[in-house]
N, C-alpha and C positions, 0 to 999 in steps of 0.2 A: 354452503358458503365457502368452506375450505376447499371443497372439490372444484368450485368455480374459479377460485383464486389460483389453484394449482394448474388448471387447464390454461388460464390466461398467461401464467408464467411460462408454461411449456411452449405455448404459441409464440410468445414474445421471443424466447430463446431460439426457436426454430427460424423465425423471421430474421433475427440478427445473424444467425449462422449462414442462412441463405444470402444475406446481403454481403457478409464478409467474403463468401465464396465468389459471388459475382464481382466484387471489387478486385479481388486478386486475379480473377480470370481476365478482367478488362486490362489490368496492369500488365499481365503476362502478354496479352495481345499487342499492347502498345510497344512493349519492349521488343517483341518479335518484329514488328513493323519498322521500328527505328534501326534495328540491327540489319534488317534486309536492305533498307535504304542506304545505310552507311556502306555496306559492302558493295553495293552496286555503284557507288560514287568513287570507290577507290580504283587506282590504276592497277593493271595486271602485272606491271613490272615496276621496279624501283624499290626505294627503302620503305614505302608505306603501302603494302599490299594486304589483301584480306587475310592471307595466311599468317601475317605478323601481328594480328590483333590479339590482345590479351583480355581477359574477363575478370573484373573484380567481383568478389563474392560477399554476401551478407555473412556477418560473423557467426550466426547461429548455424550456418551450413558447413562450417569448417570442422574438420575432425580435431581431436584433442592434440595431436602431434603438431598440426599446423598452427593452432592457437598458441601452443607453448613456444613454438619457434618465433612467432611474431612477438610475443611478450618478451622473450629473450632479446630480440633485436632492439626493441624500444629501450630496454634497460641498458644494452650495449651503447646506444647513442648517448644515454645519460652518464656513461662512464668515460667516453672518449673526449679528449680535451677540445675546447672551443677553437675554432679557426677564424672567427670573425675579428675584424680590426678592433682591438681593445679600446681605441679612441672612440669608436662608434658605440660599443656596448661594454663598458668596463666591468659590468656585473656578470657577464656571461662566463660560465665556467665549463660548459660541456657542449658537445655538438647538438644535443637537444635544445639547449638554451639558444643556440645560433638561430634556430627557426623562430623561436618566440621573439628574439631580438629583431629579426628581419621584419616580422609582422608589426612589431611596435613601431619601427622606423618608417614603415610605409602606410600605416593605418589611415592617415588623413587623405590618401589618394586611392585607396582600394575598397572603400565602403561608401555606399550611396553615390558611386560614380560609375562611369562606363567601364571601368577596369574590374569591377567586382567579380564577375564570373570567371573571366579569363585568367586574372591574376591568381585567384585561389586554385584554379585548375592546375596551373603550372607549380604553384606552391606545394600542393599535395603530391604532384609528380616528383618533385625534387626530394620531398620527405620519403616517399616510397623508394626512390633511387638510392638514398643514403642508407635506408634499412637493408637493401639488397646488396649494395656494393661495399658498404663499410662494416656491416654487421651480419652478413651471411644469410639473411632471410631470402628464401627462394620463391615465396609467393608474391602477392600484390596487395595493395592497401585494401583491407575490407571496408565495407560500408555498413551503416545502421539504418535499416528500413523503418523509419519512424512510424509510418501508418500501421504496420503490422503489429507493433508493440504498444501503440497509444492506449488501447483499451484493455490491456492485460496488466496483471500485477507487475510492479516494477522488478520484483525478485524472479520473475519468470524469464527474464531476458538474460541469456548467458553472457552477454557483453558486459553487464554491470551488476551481476548477481552476487559479487563478492567472493566467488569461488577462486581456486587456484588457477583456473584457466579463463578468468575474466580480466577486465581492465580495472578491477576493484569495484567496490560498491559505493553506496551513499555515504555522506558524512554522518557522524553521530548526531542524533536528534537533539536539538536545543529548542525548548518551548518558549513561547512568549515573545516571538520576534515579529517585526513589522514588515519584513521584506527588504529589498534593496532599491535604491534609486540611482540610476546612472545618468548623469547629466550629459546630454547630447544635443547638438553637435559640439565637438571640440574644435578649436579653442574658444568657443563663445558659449560657455555653459550657463544656462538660465533655467529656473524651475519650470518654465513653460515648455522647455525642450528636453524633457527627462523621460527616460524609459523606466517604468516601474516593474519590478518583478515581485510578485507576492511570495510570502514565505512558503517553503516546501516541507518535505518530510525529513530533512537533515539539518544542515546548517553548520555542522562542526567539521572536524578533520575526518578524512576517510580512515578506516581502521581495520579493514579486512582486505584479503586478496593480495596479489603480487605487488601492488603499488602503495601499500599501507604506509610505507616509509618514504614515499616520494617527496622530494624537496624542490620547491620553486626557488629560483634565484633572482628573478627579475619582476618588476612591477611592485605594487599596483600603479595604474595611471588614472583611469576614470572610474574605478570601482568605488562606490559609496557604501559605507558600512551600515549594518543593521545591528540588532541587539545580540548577535551571535558572537562568534569568536573575533577578538580584536586582531586586525591585520596591521602590522607595523607599516608606517609610510616608508616609501623608497627614499634613500638619501639623495636622489636626483629627481627633479620635477618631471623628467621625461620617462621615469620608470626604468631606466637602463643601468642604474646602480646596483650594487650587490645587496640583496635583501632576502637571505635564506629563511624559509618557513614551510610548514606542511601544506598540503593540499586540501582545500575545503570543497565540499559538494552539498547540494541541497535539492535533490530530485523532486520534480513536480509534474506528475503525469498529466494534470489538467491542461497544462500548456500545450502538450502534444495533441490532446484530444480536441482542443479548440482550434488549433492552427496548423496541424500536420496530419490530420485524419485522412483516410482514404478519400472522403468526399472532397476535401480541400485539394489534395494533390491531383486527383483525377479530373477535377474541374479545370485546374490549370493546364493539364496536358491535353485535354479534349477541346476545351472551349476558348482558351486564351491563345490567340494567334499572332499577337503583336508584341514585340520585345518591350515596347513602352508600357504595356500593361503587365506583362509577365515579370519583368524586373522588380517593380515596386511591390507587387502582390507577393512574390516569392521572398524578397528580402525582409519585408516586415512580417510575413507569415511564418512559413515553415522554417526559414533560416533563423529568424529571431527566436522562435519557439524551441528549437533544438538547443541553442545556447542557454536559454533561460531555463530549460529543464535541468541541465547540468548544474547551472548557477555557479557560485563560487568564483573562480578566476574567469569563468566563461561569461560572467556578467560585466567584465571589463573588455570593451571592444578592442583595446590594444593588446592585452596579454593573453587572450583566450587559448592560443596554442600551447600554453603551459600545462594544460590538462590533456593527457593522452587520449581522452575521448574526443577531443576536437577533431582529430584526423578522421574518425569514423563519421562524424557529423558532416564534415566538409566533403568527404568522399561521396556521401549521399547527395549533398548539394550539387556536386558536379554531375552525379548520375542523373538526377532529375533534369538538370539543364541539358545534358547530353541526349536524353530521350526526347525532350521538347525540340531540340535542334534537329534531331534525326527524323522526326515526323514530317519535316518539310525543309530539307537542306537548302533548296534553291533560295528560300527567302530568309531562313533563320540562321544559317551557318555563320555568317559574318555580321549579323544584326547586333547593334549596340544601343544602349540607352544611357546617354550622358556623356560627360567629358572627363577630364582629370581634375575637375573642380568639384569639391564636396558639395552634394545636394544639387548640382547643376543638372538635374534630370527630372523625370516626370512625377516624382512623389515627394511626400513629406512637406507639409506646408510651413517650412522653416525658411529663414533668410538664407540667401546664398552666401557662402563663404569662399572667397577665392584663395587658392593655395598655389604656391609656386612649386613647380616640378623641379627636381634636381637636375 
């Protein structure tokens, strides 16, 4: 009996290993194809030629020196004074805050709208540009390959293992919590339009790694509290007032396993050919799963860039969209789903909320 169980376990592990290898091989091929297509579409002369392309890398592939340089640059942004108009974001104190404030100010027109992918692409680019030009970082914004890590122990990922070359780890574990509920869409919150995130493996303040003393200054806006750490309300209803507090995380790998696995990502890249299907599946699946895995401030659709992990998540969001576009540039490069009106697109069975653009 024991021998049979052992054999069955070994066979299962071998099958899982073979499937993982096949998934990674397929992803590698898709990346190769999109890169080839992209280079063939670029002109041979001018400001945007193939030789000017740069490649973002997964955090785990970076050497210790590069990781430390990136960490130092993020901390540098958090020390440099804010340059945003104080009338727009009176609570912003640092350059890092400026990016979070910008996201808060634009949230209602950049989520569940036609701007989602392109706006966040430019947003990550501007953040990367600030790291390089203002804080001496010489690399490019790394990404977080969700699928590779979804079925591995959380502590195995050097991005958030809590080591001195990570972006710090999980929050302290707080038992007996019910999870969080974010009322969505804003500004018409009702219980029927809520996003529920089950409790994860943390729930408290982060306590290890380079960002253990990280301080948030803005928000919350849409974050609903659970039985974990009490988060003081912002002095302004828009979340842009000064509200200093530590950073909370609540890692939950099951969310990645359900919505950002290799099966999910590869299915979208291989079988989804229309932006009106790709956008809703991606927004509500892998995109939401990554934010919910981090939890804490990432459960607030407005203030999520306050966690340094946000930038790795959205670098991967942009990467998957880039691969999808590059597999058929003729029909996908400029494809859009939706307008600048919240939920005026092909997904979410919610009422349409009209928002005025500035």
